[in-house]
LUMKENU-392328 format. One line per 10 residues: number of its first residue (from 1); their letters; for each residue y, x, z of N, C-alpha, C. Coordinates in Angstrom, 3 decimals, padded with zeros to 6 digits. Layout:
N
NUM> a> Y:X:Z:Y:X:Z:Y:X:Z; ...
END
This chain:
270
1> msiitisrgs> 061.476:-029.080:-000.448:060.200:-029.512:-001.024:060.334:-029.682:-002.541; 059.246:-029.479:-003.238:059.279:-029.622:-004.687:058.776:-030.979:-005.141; 058.304:-031.795:-004.189:057.873:-033.162:-004.468:058.474:-034.054:-003.391; 059.101:-035.117:-003.792:059.715:-036.044:-002.846:059.105:-037.423:-003.063; 058.644:-038.050:-001.992:058.203:-039.443:-002.080:059.226:-040.304:-001.348; 059.522:-041.452:-001.932:060.483:-042.372:-001.334:059.791:-043.699:-001.066; 059.723:-044.060:000.202:059.171:-045.348:000.626:060.334:-046.264:000.954; 060.258:-047.507:000.507:061.361:-048.429:000.755:060.889:-049.854:000.621; 061.621:-050.752:001.229:061.385:-052.163:001.014:061.972:-052.572:-000.332; 061.607:-053.747:-000.774:062.116:-054.238:-002.054:063.638:-054.333:-002.021
11> fsggkmlaec> 064.273:-053.791:-003.072:065.732:-053.820:-003.222:066.446:-053.169:-002.038; 065.932:-052.007:-001.619:066.557:-051.261:-000.531:067.345:-050.055:-001.021; 067.367:-049.820:-002.331:068.120:-048.701:-002.872:067.285:-047.476:-003.166; 065.965:-047.574:-003.054:065.094:-046.418:-003.276:065.159:-045.875:-004.684; 065.221:-046.745:-005.673:065.278:-046.292:-007.063:066.592:-045.577:-007.330; 067.693:-046.113:-006.819:068.997:-045.474:-007.030:069.037:-044.098:-006.367; 068.446:-043.987:-005.177:068.391:-042.700:-004.501:067.551:-041.711:-005.304; 066.416:-042.171:-005.836:065.550:-041.300:-006.630:066.288:-040.784:-007.864; 067.020:-041.657:-008.535:067.747:-041.249:-009.739:068.848:-040.249:-009.407; 069.540:-040.458:-008.285:070.571:-039.518:-007.856:069.960:-038.158:-007.541
21> lgtalgfrcl> 068.823:-038.158:-006.841:068.151:-036.906:-006.508:067.643:-036.197:-007.761; 067.179:-036.968:-008.724:066.715:-036.383:-009.969:067.820:-035.590:-010.649; 069.023:-036.153:-010.647:070.168:-035.466:-011.248:070.579:-034.250:-010.422; 070.624:-034.407:-009.100:071.083:-033.330:-008.216:070.130:-032.135:-008.212; 068.828:-032.402:-008.270:067.833:-031.339:-008.152:067.224:-030.917:-009.487; 067.456:-031.714:-010.518:066.808:-031.439:-011.794:065.344:-031.814:-011.780; 064.990:-032.803:-010.951:063.606:-033.265:-010.828:063.380:-034.489:-011.715; 062.136:-034.696:-012.061:061.740:-035.884:-012.819:061.496:-037.049:-011.868; 061.946:-038.247:-012.245:061.683:-039.455:-011.458:060.413:-040.124:-011.971; 059.608:-040.606:-011.052:058.311:-041.191:-011.378:058.151:-042.502:-010.631
31> dretvaeraa> 057.812:-043.571:-011.343:057.593:-044.858:-010.690:056.129:-045.254:-010.766; 055.767:-046.308:-010.056:054.357:-046.697:-009.962:053.810:-047.172:-011.299; 054.673:-047.761:-012.156:054.192:-048.242:-013.454:053.717:-047.087:-014.329; 054.427:-045.977:-014.288:054.029:-044.801:-015.066:052.699:-044.251:-014.567; 052.552:-044.202:-013.245:051.289:-043.719:-012.669:050.149:-044.669:-013.013; 050.405:-045.975:-012.920:049.377:-046.963:-013.249:048.964:-046.861:-014.707; 049.910:-046.558:-015.581:049.593:-046.395:-017.003:048.651:-045.215:-017.209; 048.898:-044.129:-016.476:048.011:-042.970:-016.568:046.637:-043.308:-016.014; 046.609:-044.013:-014.891:045.324:-044.406:-014.299:044.535:-045.295:-015.246; 045.257:-046.153:-015.987:044.600:-047.087:-016.896:043.949:-046.379:-018.082
41> asgiaqeevl> 044.299:-045.123:-018.303:043.680:-044.368:-019.393:042.184:-044.187:-019.170; 041.728:-044.414:-017.935:040.289:-044.314:-017.629:039.518:-045.550:-018.058; 040.231:-046.549:-018.598:039.560:-047.739:-019.098:039.782:-048.978:-018.270; 040.603:-048.886:-017.224:040.926:-050.026:-016.375:042.285:-050.579:-016.813; 042.418:-051.876:-016.879:043.685:-052.475:-017.288:044.794:-052.088:-016.317; 045.956:-051.745:-016.867:047.089:-051.350:-016.029:047.468:-052.453:-015.047; 047.367:-053.703:-015.485:047.716:-054.833:-014.617:046.789:-054.904:-013.411; 045.518:-054.558:-013.607:044.564:-054.596:-012.498:044.848:-053.481:-011.493; 045.235:-052.308:-012.003:045.574:-051.206:-011.106:046.787:-051.575:-010.265; 047.801:-052.151:-010.902:049.008:-052.547:-010.176:048.709:-053.650:-009.161
51> aallkppsfi> 047.824:-054.566:-009.537:047.469:-055.654:-008.625:046.831:-055.105:-007.347; 046.025:-054.056:-007.487:045.402:-053.445:-006.310:046.438:-052.843:-005.377; 047.590:-052.460:-005.937:048.663:-051.883:-005.134:049.569:-052.937:-004.523; 049.703:-054.068:-005.208:050.734:-055.024:-004.832:050.216:-056.238:-004.078; 048.995:-056.664:-004.370:048.492:-057.876:-003.726:048.031:-057.590:-002.304; 048.346:-058.479:-001.372:047.905:-058.267:000.009:046.408:-058.480:000.138; 045.772:-057.783:001.081:044.329:-057.943:001.251:044.001:-059.263:001.961; 043.339:-060.132:001.281:042.899:-061.376:001.907:041.549:-061.112:002.587; 041.039:-062.106:003.265:039.748:-061.952:003.940:038.650:-061.611:002.944; 038.655:-062.274:001.791:037.616:-062.020:000.793:037.758:-060.625:000.209
61> erfqhkryqy> 039.000:-060.169:-000.044:039.221:-058.875:-000.661:038.725:-057.722:000.201; 038.566:-057.968:001.489:038.086:-056.919:002.370:036.686:-056.456:001.963; 035.982:-057.283:001.230:034.613:-056.955:000.844:034.509:-056.591:-000.635; 035.633:-056.435:-001.289:035.589:-056.119:-002.704:035.702:-054.617:-002.914; 034.784:-054.096:-003.696:034.734:-052.667:-003.961:035.744:-052.262:-005.033; 036.188:-053.206:-005.837:037.095:-052.904:-006.938:038.361:-052.216:-006.447; 038.885:-052.659:-005.327:040.134:-052.073:-004.839:039.965:-050.576:-004.579; 038.832:-050.196:-004.014:038.560:-048.777:-003.785:038.621:-048.010:-005.108; 038.004:-048.571:-006.151:037.987:-047.900:-007.443:039.392:-047.743:-008.012; 040.161:-048.827:-007.979:041.504:-048.781:-008.555:042.390:-047.805:-007.805
71> lalfqaalae> 042.286:-047.792:-006.486:043.128:-046.895:-005.704:042.701:-045.441:-005.884; 041.412:-045.206:-006.077:040.947:-043.847:-006.363:041.533:-043.367:-007.686; 041.564:-044.247:-008.670:042.148:-043.896:-009.963:043.644:-043.655:-009.839; 044.322:-044.506:-009.060:045.771:-044.371:-008.918:046.113:-043.078:-008.188; 045.389:-042.768:-007.111:045.657:-041.543:-006.367:045.454:-040.316:-007.256; 044.401:-040.314:-008.057:044.151:-039.188:-008.956:045.276:-039.052:-009.972; 045.700:-040.184:-010.526:046.784:-040.154:-011.513:048.081:-039.654:-010.886; 048.371:-040.108:-009.660:049.584:-039.667:-008.974:049.527:-038.165:-008.686; 048.407:-037.698:-008.158:048.272:-036.270:-007.845:048.416:-035.415:-009.100; 047.894:-035.904:-010.213:048.002:-035.157:-011.466:049.429:-035.175:-012.008
81> evrtgkviyh> 050.135:-036.269:-011.802:051.521:-036.370:-012.266:052.439:-035.417:-011.493; 052.152:-035.187:-010.217:053.062:-034.385:-009.392:052.556:-032.962:-009.162; 051.420:-032.601:-009.698:050.785:-031.326:-009.346:051.619:-030.106:-009.726; 052.516:-030.238:-010.698:053.346:-029.091:-011.093:054.703:-029.083:-010.394; 054.957:-030.061:-009.512:056.180:-030.080:-008.726:057.388:-030.608:-009.481; 058.552:-030.514:-008.813:059.834:-030.962:-009.348:059.779:-032.421:-009.782; 059.354:-033.279:-008.861:059.211:-034.701:-009.180:059.543:-035.535:-007.948; 060.088:-036.717:-008.201:060.396:-037.682:-007.147:059.625:-038.954:-007.450; 058.736:-039.336:-006.553:057.968:-040.566:-006.739:058.536:-041.654:-005.849; 058.992:-042.734:-006.458:059.487:-043.881:-005.692:058.575:-045.068:-005.999
91> gnaghlmlkg> 057.588:-045.240:-005.167:056.603:-046.295:-005.381:055.713:-046.433:-004.157; 054.672:-047.218:-004.308:053.819:-047.564:-003.172:053.065:-046.370:-002.596; 053.190:-046.189:-001.286:052.317:-045.320:-000.483:052.174:-043.895:-000.973; 053.187:-043.371:-001.655:053.108:-041.991:-002.111:052.933:-041.018:-000.962; 053.611:-041.287:000.162:053.522:-040.394:001.317:052.138:-040.400:001.941; 051.367:-041.469:001.704:050.009:-041.554:002.236:048.986:-041.009:001.244; 049.180:-041.281:-000.027:048.243:-040.789:-001.040:048.343:-039.282:-001.232; 049.505:-038.704:-000.901:049.678:-037.254:-001.023:049.700:-036.591:000.353; 049.119:-037.260:001.301:049.130:-036.780:002.697:048.459:-035.416:002.814; 049.077:-034.554:003.611:048.495:-033.244:003.871:049.025:-032.135:002.993
101> asavlkvrvi> 049.786:-032.473:001.949:050.339:-031.457:001.059:051.697:-031.000:001.586; 051.854:-029.713:001.840:053.082:-029.183:002.427:054.283:-029.315:001.493; 054.032:-029.434:000.205:055.123:-029.485:-000.775:055.794:-030.848:-000.855; 055.322:-031.813:-000.073:055.836:-033.184:-000.168:056.828:-033.464:000.950; 058.039:-033.857:000.566:059.046:-034.326:001.516:058.979:-035.845:001.526; 058.611:-036.408:002.661:058.370:-037.851:002.762:059.632:-038.529:003.307; 060.243:-039.359:002.469:061.512:-040.002:002.808:061.317:-041.507:002.917; 061.906:-042.088:003.930:061.918:-043.537:004.107:063.359:-044.029:003.972; 063.578:-045.040:003.138:064.905:-045.623:002.951:064.923:-047.012:003.571; 065.896:-047.245:004.444:066.077:-048.579:005.007:067.490:-049.058:004.687
111> aplekrlaml> 067.625:-050.358:004.588:068.923:-050.954:004.277:069.011:-052.307:004.964; 070.198:-052.724:005.381:070.335:-054.025:006.040:069.986:-055.163:005.093; 069.490:-056.234:005.659:069.054:-057.367:004.857:070.173:-057.893:003.960; 071.397:-057.924:004.458:072.494:-058.468:003.663:072.707:-057.682:002.373; 072.608:-056.371:002.445:072.749:-055.557:001.242:071.597:-055.797:000.273; 070.411:-055.924:000.809:069.242:-056.161:-000.035:069.339:-057.527:-000.711; 069.774:-058.513:000.040:069.934:-059.857:-000.531:070.968:-059.859:-001.645; 072.084:-059.182:-001.419:073.140:-059.143:-002.429:072.648:-058.482:-003.709; 071.882:-057.398:-003.581:071.370:-056.697:-004.749:070.369:-057.561:-005.509; 069.504:-058.222:-004.782:068.499:-059.078:-005.411:069.143:-060.279:-006.094
121> qerlkmgrse> 070.087:-060.897:-005.428:070.759:-062.057:-006.010:071.495:-061.683:-007.284; 072.086:-060.490:-007.287:072.831:-060.055:-008.465:071.898:-059.747:-009.630; 070.793:-059.059:-009.345:069.902:-058.617:-010.422:069.039:-059.748:-010.972; 068.505:-060.576:-010.071:067.571:-061.619:-010.512:068.181:-063.015:-010.512; 069.451:-063.094:-010.187:070.174:-064.373:-010.218:069.490:-065.428:-009.340; 069.116:-065.016:-008.157:068.477:-065.925:-007.207:069.499:-066.476:-006.227; 069.195:-067.651:-005.679:069.973:-068.161:-004.566:069.621:-067.404:-003.303; 070.442:-067.545:-002.266:070.233:-066.770:-001.044:068.886:-067.066:-000.386; 068.528:-068.336:-000.240:067.280:-068.683:000.432:066.073:-068.195:-000.363; 066.161:-068.309:-001.687:065.063:-067.835:-002.535:064.925:-066.319:-002.438
131> aqayiqkvde> 066.060:-065.618:-002.434:066.047:-064.161:-002.343:065.485:-063.704:-000.995; 065.857:-064.390:000.078:065.368:-064.027:001.398:063.865:-064.235:001.499; 063.367:-065.324:000.943:061.929:-065.585:000.961:061.177:-064.528:000.150; 061.762:-064.120:-000.966:061.141:-063.105:-001.823:061.005:-061.781:-001.080; 062.096:-061.319:-000.455:062.084:-060.053:000.258:061.092:-060.088:001.419; 061.080:-061.171:002.162:060.174:-061.289:003.293:058.719:-061.234:002.848; 058.415:-061.898:001.734:057.033:-061.904:001.237:056.609:-060.510:000.768; 057.456:-059.855:-000.019:057.108:-058.534:-000.536:056.937:-057.538:000.609; 057.848:-057.575:001.563:057.743:-056.652:002.702:056.474:-056.905:003.514; 056.159:-058.161:003.723:054.963:-058.493:004.492:053.699:-058.084:003.752
141> drrrwthfly> 053.680:-058.305:002.441:052.525:-057.895:001.644:052.312:-056.390:001.746; 053.380:-055.632:001.634:053.268:-054.163:001.714:052.843:-053.725:003.111; 053.350:-054.404:004.110:052.990:-054.067:005.488:051.484:-054.289:005.709; 050.987:-055.425:005.258:049.569:-055.743:005.420:048.706:-054.795:004.600; 049.140:-054.491:003.383:048.405:-053.611:002.477:048.261:-052.227:003.095; 049.369:-051.683:003.611:049.340:-050.345:004.182:048.477:-050.296:005.436; 048.582:-051.319:006.262:047.776:-051.337:007.487:046.299:-051.477:007.165; 045.971:-052.313:006.191:044.572:-052.538:005.825:043.924:-051.269:005.288; 044.632:-050.553:004.414:044.043:-049.391:003.762:044.125:-048.120:004.597; 045.219:-047.961:005.337:045.436:-046.696:006.032:045.523:-046.832:007.550
151> gvnwedpaly> 045.551:-048.073:008.048:045.595:-048.291:009.480:046.892:-047.870:010.138; 047.999:-047.898:009.375:049.294:-047.496:009.916:050.338:-048.567:009.611; 051.420:-048.516:010.357:052.568:-049.388:010.124:053.547:-048.639:009.235; 053.789:-049.129:008.036:054.606:-048.394:007.068:056.036:-048.179:007.559; 056.484:-048.923:008.581:057.828:-048.755:009.119:057.893:-047.701:010.225; 056.766:-047.134:010.607:056.714:-046.129:011.665:057.439:-044.863:011.197; 058.540:-044.471:011.836:059.284:-043.293:011.385:058.482:-041.999:011.475; 057.432:-041.982:012.302:056.614:-040.774:012.445:055.857:-040.439:011.160; 055.766:-041.390:010.218:055.076:-041.149:008.954:055.937:-040.362:007.967; 057.209:-040.188:008.295:058.158:-039.606:007.346:058.835:-038.367:007.915
161> dlvvnldtld> 059.317:-037.520:007.008:060.089:-036.356:007.402:061.554:-036.712:007.604; 061.991:-037.748:006.919:063.398:-038.111:006.940:063.539:-039.611:006.721; 064.324:-040.273:007.581:064.622:-041.694:007.408:066.114:-041.820:007.105; 066.436:-042.471:005.987:067.814:-042.616:005.531:068.232:-044.069:005.677; 069.312:-044.299:006.402:069.803:-045.658:006.644:071.005:-045.932:005.748; 070.838:-046.807:004.760:071.915:-047.114:003.827:072.898:-048.142:004.390; 072.736:-048.448:005.662:073.747:-049.266:006.327:074.968:-048.409:006.663; 074.723:-047.145:006.983:075.808:-046.247:007.381:076.113:-045.184:006.328; 075.262:-045.050:005.324:075.457:-044.065:004.265:075.498:-044.754:002.913; 076.287:-044.219:001.983:076.179:-044.714:000.612:075.169:-043.836:-000.122
171> isdaceivat> 074.842:-044.201:-001.336:073.793:-043.490:-002.083:074.134:-042.018:-002.276; 075.378:-041.717:-002.584:075.745:-040.322:-002.839:075.592:-039.473:-001.583; 075.969:-040.005:-000.418:075.810:-039.260:000.835:074.332:-039.075:001.175; 073.557:-040.154:001.016:072.121:-040.074:001.276:071.462:-039.064:000.344; 071.887:-039.067:-000.905:071.351:-038.147:-001.905:071.622:-036.699:-001.495; 072.825:-036.414:-001.027:073.182:-035.057:-000.615:072.350:-034.603:000.578; 072.130:-035.524:001.527:071.337:-035.187:002.716:069.895:-034.854:002.332; 069.291:-035.689:001.509:067.893:-035.474:001.125:067.764:-034.221:000.258; 068.678:-034.024:-000.676:068.627:-032.839:-001.538:068.753:-031.566:-000.719; 069.648:-031.573:000.274:069.810:-030.404:001.150:068.533:-030.133:001.930
181> aarqqkcfaf> 067.930:-031.200:002.467:066.681:-031.044:003.216:065.581:-030.476:002.325; 065.505:-030.943:001.090:064.473:-030.464:000.168:064.670:-028.985:-000.153; 065.895:-028.577:-000.404:066.180:-027.181:-000.765:065.878:-026.210:000.373; 065.959:-026.684:001.600:065.795:-025.802:002.761:064.338:-025.615:003.175; 063.431:-026.357:002.583:062.027:-026.269:002.964:061.327:-025.116:002.235; 060.288:-024.585:002.867:059.602:-023.412:002.321:058.943:-023.685:000.978; 058.587:-024.940:000.719:057.860:-025.249:-000.507:058.770:-025.612:-001.677; 060.087:-025.468:-001.494:060.983:-025.854:-002.584:060.707:-025.027:-003.841; 060.375:-023.748:-003.674:060.072:-022.895:-004.827:058.699:-023.202:-005.420; 057.869:-023.936:-004.671:056.556:-024.374:-005.135:055.691:-023.194:-005.580
191> egecriemed> 055.527:-022.252:-004.661:054.732:-021.063:-004.950:053.609:-020.923:-003.931; 052.681:-020.025:-004.214:051.628:-019.667:-003.280:050.832:-020.837:-002.754; 050.737:-020.917:-001.416:049.920:-021.930:-000.767:050.378:-023.339:-001.095; 051.684:-023.523:-001.298:052.213:-024.857:-001.615:051.630:-025.370:-002.929; 051.597:-024.520:-003.911:051.040:-024.918:-005.215:049.526:-025.098:-005.125; 048.859:-024.227:-004.388:047.400:-024.317:-004.250:046.996:-025.641:-003.622; 047.744:-026.060:-002.581:047.438:-027.337:-001.925:047.518:-028.506:-002.896; 048.522:-028.510:-003.759:048.665:-029.606:-004.712:047.571:-029.560:-005.769; 047.202:-028.364:-006.190:046.099:-028.243:-007.139:044.813:-028.789:-006.522; 044.593:-028.450:-005.253:043.388:-028.937:-004.572:043.400:-030.458:-004.451
201> laigsrvran> 044.554:-031.015:-004.121:044.643:-032.467:-004.000:044.339:-033.137:-005.336; 044.854:-032.565:-006.415:044.619:-033.132:-007.748:043.144:-033.024:-008.136; 042.539:-031.877:-007.851:041.126:-031.690:-008.208:040.235:-032.626:-007.402; 040.441:-032.660:-006.087:039.622:-033.523:-005.245:039.777:-034.991:-005.591; 041.008:-035.409:-005.876:041.258:-036.813:-006.243:040.598:-037.155:-007.563; 040.604:-036.209:-008.497:039.976:-036.480:-009.801:038.467:-036.576:-009.664; 037.861:-035.749:-008.827:036.414:-035.865:-008.594:036.092:-037.247:-008.044; 036.843:-037.673:-007.043:036.613:-038.989:-006.424:036.807:-040.107:-007.440; 037.841:-040.022:-008.268:038.101:-041.059:-009.264:036.995:-041.104:-010.315; 036.548:-039.942:-010.766:035.492:-039.917:-011.786:034.176:-040.468:-011.238
211> lainpptshl> 033.898:-040.210:-009.980:032.706:-040.804:-009.364:032.848:-042.318:-009.255; 034.087:-042.787:-009.052:034.332:-044.224:-008.891:034.163:-044.997:-010.189; 034.313:-044.330:-011.335:034.180:-045.045:-012.625:032.911:-044.659:-013.378; 032.170:-043.698:-012.861:030.903:-043.326:-013.484:029.857:-044.389:-013.147; 029.293:-045.090:-014.131:028.408:-046.231:-013.842:027.332:-045.981:-012.789; 026.587:-044.875:-012.824:025.537:-044.691:-011.816:026.059:-044.485:-010.395; 027.346:-044.134:-010.237:027.898:-043.909:-008.894:029.070:-044.834:-008.577; 029.389:-045.744:-009.486:030.590:-046.568:-009.321:030.501:-047.552:-008.152; 029.287:-047.805:-007.652:029.125:-048.725:-006.523:029.230:-048.012:-005.180; 029.416:-046.699:-005.211:029.456:-045.890:-004.000:030.897:-045.522:-003.642
221> efevvsrqgh> 031.102:-045.090:-002.392:032.419:-044.659:-001.951:032.292:-043.300:-001.263; 033.243:-042.411:-001.575:033.154:-041.046:-001.065:034.495:-040.554:-000.536; 034.420:-039.585:000.351:035.565:-038.768:000.726:035.372:-037.412:000.056; 036.406:-036.936:-000.600:036.305:-035.682:-001.337:037.458:-034.768:-000.934; 037.128:-033.528:-000.581:038.143:-032.538:-000.212:037.896:-031.275:-001.023; 038.980:-030.747:-001.578:038.895:-029.487:-002.326:039.615:-028.388:-001.564; 038.996:-027.221:-001.495:039.616:-026.030:-000.922:039.510:-024.912:-001.959; 040.587:-024.761:-002.729:040.635:-023.781:-003.815:039.434:-023.924:-004.749; 039.133:-025.174:-005.071:038.068:-025.463:-006.024:036.698:-025.609:-005.419; 036.576:-025.365:-004.130:035.301:-025.559:-003.438:035.306:-026.993:-002.888
231> iairgkvsgp> 034.437:-027.822:-003.399:034.477:-029.261:-003.158:033.476:-029.670:-002.092; 033.966:-030.398:-001.085:033.095:-030.982:-000.058:033.139:-032.500:-000.208; 031.968:-033.123:-000.291:031.875:-034.568:-000.499:031.106:-035.197:000.655; 031.646:-036.308:001.163:030.984:-037.064:002.214:030.773:-038.497:001.730; 029.622:-039.070:002.064:029.318:-040.444:001.687:027.828:-040.714:001.796; 027.403:-041.816:001.246:025.996:-042.194:001.292:025.486:-042.502:-000.108; 024.244:-042.141:-000.355:023.582:-042.479:-001.616:022.240:-043.113:-001.301; 021.682:-043.771:-002.295:020.403:-044.453:-002.073:019.199:-043.632:-002.516; 019.441:-042.505:-003.203:018.319:-041.711:-003.652:018.755:-040.433:-004.341; 017.807:-039.562:-004.667:018.116:-038.262:-005.287:018.757:-038.380:-006.663
241> deleeikrvs> 018.485:-039.462:-007.398:019.103:-039.620:-008.721:020.625:-039.709:-008.603; 021.094:-040.445:-007.593:022.541:-040.561:-007.388:023.126:-039.219:-006.950; 022.363:-038.466:-006.195:022.821:-037.143:-005.775:023.002:-036.229:-006.989; 022.082:-036.320:-007.924:022.195:-035.526:-009.146:023.399:-035.955:-009.979; 023.694:-037.257:-009.980:024.870:-037.746:-010.705:026.155:-037.209:-010.076; 026.184:-037.148:-008.749:027.352:-036.584:-008.068:027.575:-035.147:-008.528; 026.502:-034.385:-008.587:026.606:-032.995:-009.028:027.108:-032.909:-010.464; 026.546:-033.719:-011.328:026.908:-033.664:-012.750:028.369:-034.034:-012.967; 028.783:-035.140:-012.358:030.152:-035.619:-012.555:031.156:-034.656:-011.933; 030.880:-034.188:-010.736:031.819:-033.319:-010.031:032.007:-031.983:-010.749
251> kavpgvldld> 030.916:-031.388:-011.195:030.995:-030.082:-011.845:031.716:-030.138:-013.191; 031.814:-031.334:-013.761:032.495:-031.485:-015.051:034.013:-031.516:-014.911; 034.518:-031.647:-013.686:035.967:-031.701:-013.465:036.540:-030.288:-013.526; 037.543:-030.056:-014.363:038.149:-028.723:-014.439:038.673:-028.260:-013.085; 038.370:-027.017:-012.743:038.835:-026.456:-011.482:037.790:-026.458:-010.390; 036.708:-027.206:-010.568:035.638:-027.239:-009.563:034.788:-025.976:-009.681; 034.664:-025.250:-008.569:033.890:-024.013:-008.567:032.490:-024.222:-008.011; 032.385:-024.942:-006.887:031.071:-025.223:-006.319:031.158:-026.472:-005.447; 029.990:-026.950:-005.013:029.910:-028.207:-004.267:029.228:-028.008:-002.922; 029.764:-028.688:-001.917:029.112:-028.790:-000.617:028.739:-030.260:-000.440
261> ldgvalptra> 027.459:-030.557:-000.524:026.980:-031.928:-000.428:026.255:-032.198:000.883; 026.486:-031.339:001.872:025.840:-031.549:003.166:026.289:-032.851:003.814; 027.472:-033.333:003.437:027.985:-034.565:004.010:027.538:-035.819:003.282; 026.702:-035.664:002.249:026.187:-036.822:001.509:024.829:-037.196:002.104; 024.742:-038.385:002.665:023.543:-038.812:003.386:022.567:-039.533:002.468; 021.319:-039.080:002.489:020.233:-039.769:001.807:019.591:-040.757:002.779; 018.898:-041.778:002.242:018.231:-042.742:003.127:017.206:-042.056:004.025; 017.131:-042.493:005.265:016.127:-041.918:006.174:014.787:-042.573:005.914; 013.737:-041.805:006.022:012.401:-042.331:005.809:011.923:-043.067:007.047; 011.242:-044.185:006.792:010.725:-044.979:007.928:009.564:-044.256:008.585
END
C-alpha cells in the first residue's frame, strides 16, 4: 500500500513504528496535529479541531452540530494530505476517515499495559497510578468517540488489515512485517484505480467540508461521494435557495465535473 494508517492506544509505540516505516519505505510521517493545522486554514481554530477529535461525546455533545463541521474539515485535510501517496498517518481514526480506499493499509498496534506504563512514566515523569489512570481515560475516550461517530469498536481486529502485537515483537521486527505487507499489495505503486480512488476521496471530502463552512449551508449535514469527479450528494435542505448554494459551492471545488442531487430532499408540501 502507498498509504498506511496506524491506530494505537496512547503510548503503545505507534509513533515509533511510523517513524521506522518512514525510513524503511521512504514515506512521509503525518500526525494529527499537522492535519489539524491544515484543517484550521479554513478559519477554525486548530485547538477546536483537535478537541473534536479528542474529547469524548457527552450527552449534550450528541446534539451539537459543530463536531460534524470540524470532522468534515479534518477528513478533507487528511484526504488532501495523503492523496499523492507515500505517507504514514499515525493519529485518530485514519482507517475510518479513509475507509474504502484500496491504497490504504490499515494497521493496529497493541502493546501490554506494563510497556505502555513504563513509556509514559519515563516520558511524562508520572507515578504508576497516575500513568495508569491517564492511559485508561485516553483509551476510554477514544473508544467512546469511535463508537459514537462510526458505530464500531476501535479494538475490533476486523477493522484492520494487520494487527501488530508489541508484546512479542520489537519495533524493528514489527516495522519489517508491516513494510513487507505494504510492498506486496497491488496499490504500493499507487497507479491507476488506486490513485483515482484517493483523488475521489479528496474531492468528495473537500466538497463536504466546504459545504460545512459555507454560511448558507453550514447548518446542514451531507453525505458526499465522488466517482471520477462525478459528485453524488445526499441530505436535506429547507428550500431551493439552499439547493442552489450546494450547486455553487460544489462546482467551485477543483476536480468536480458534475453533480447528482437526486439524493438531496426538499421539504414536502402539505
